[in-house]
N, C-alpha and C positions, 0 to 999 in steps of 0.2 A: 506092186506093194512097196518094194524097197525104194522106188523112185519117189513115191508120195511121202514116205518117212524121211528121206533125205531132204526133200523140199521143205517139209514141215520143220525139221530141225534147223535148217538154214534160216528160214524165216523167223523162227523163235529166237535164235541167237542174235540175229540182226536187230530185232526189236529190243532185246535186253541190252545190247551194247549201245544202242543209240540213246537210251535213257541214262546209261552210266556215263556217257561222254558229254552230256548236256551240262552247261555251266550257267547257273543262275547268279546274276550280279547281287541280288538281295541276300541270297544264302552266303555268298562269299564275304559280303560286308559283315554279316553276323559272325561268321567264322573268324574273321580277322579281329573283330572286337573282343571275342572270347580269348583269342590267342594273345592279344596285347594286354589283357587284364593282369594285374599284379597278384600273384598267388600267395605271397608272404613266405615266411621262413618256417612256420609251424602250422600244424593242422590240429585243431581242437574239436573234440566231439563230446557231447553229453548224451549218455545212454541210460535209460531206465528199463529194468526188466521186472515184470510181475510174475513171480513164481507161484504156481498153484499146485498144492499137493493133492493126494487122493481124497482127502477129507474136505476139499474145496476151501482150504484156508489159504489166504493170499499173503505173500511176503514181497515187499518192494525192495529192489536193489538198484542203487544209482551209481553210475560210474562216470568219471571224467577222464577222458583219454587225451593225451597230448603227444603228438608225434613230431619229431624233428625232421625236417625235410633233408634228404640226402641227394635229391635229384634237382636238377635245374635245367633250364633251356640254355643252350649255347647261343651266344650272340657273336657278331663280327668283332666285338671289342675284347673277347676273351683272350687272355695271354696264357700260354702253356709253358 
């Protein structure tokens, strides 16, 4: 019984790691395009909430949210 369990675990782990180690060129190209995209310096969001009270009356609230980016990717040209 223990032998079968050990063989099953070994086989399962080997199948999971073989898929994790696979490298698809098309997927890598998409990933590199996303990574190279300019993210900008701010993030802007428009949000609208519809609040409904217990009498089923609706009230709309709209928000505009702007965040300043404090993070950035480091490149080889960064000077510290």
